C-alpha positions, -999 to 999 in steps of 0.1 A, spaced: 2 -2 1 13 33 -9 22 54 15 8 95 15 37 117 7 45 141 39 31 169 45 62 195 46 75 174 7 41 185 -10 41 221 5 72 228 -8 66 207 -42 33 230 -44 58 260 -35 85 248 -64 59 243 -92 46 277 -86 83 290 -91 87 267 -122 58 280 -141 63 319 -135 32 323 -113 56 328 -80 85 349 -99 121 355 -89 116 388 -60 80 374 -54 74 376 -15 62 341 -1 35 342 24 43 345 61 46 308 78 14 311 97 -4 322 70 10 287 47 1 274 80 -33 282 78 -33 279 43 -20 241 38 -39 237 75 -3 221 93 14 234 116 40 264 112 69 235 126 58 216 94 61 250 72 94 254 82 102 226 74 91 231 38 104 262 37 137 250 49 140 224 22 133 247 -8 161 267 10 183 240 1 174 237 -34 184 276 -29 147 280 -48 140 308 -17 160 331 1 150 345 37 159 383 49 156 386 86 126 411 93 114 409 59 104 375 51 110 348 19 112 356 -13 119 336 -41 158 333 -52 168 353 -83 192 331 -102 198 353 -131 228 372 -121 243 339 -110 
């Protein structure tokens, strides 16, 4: 019997798809952790794990006190 994918991976995959499709463009600000937790009906810790995964994939960057943004790879 197949197991369901972990919620943090589902969130990370959905945000990744939005970035790759252009729905989320470089420099776009992501919703806050609490907003994402409400949107996906998960705990803030689950959202944090998803965002950590996206950060590890270099898809997002965090700016302390300002928020989390889609990474801009055009200058690389």
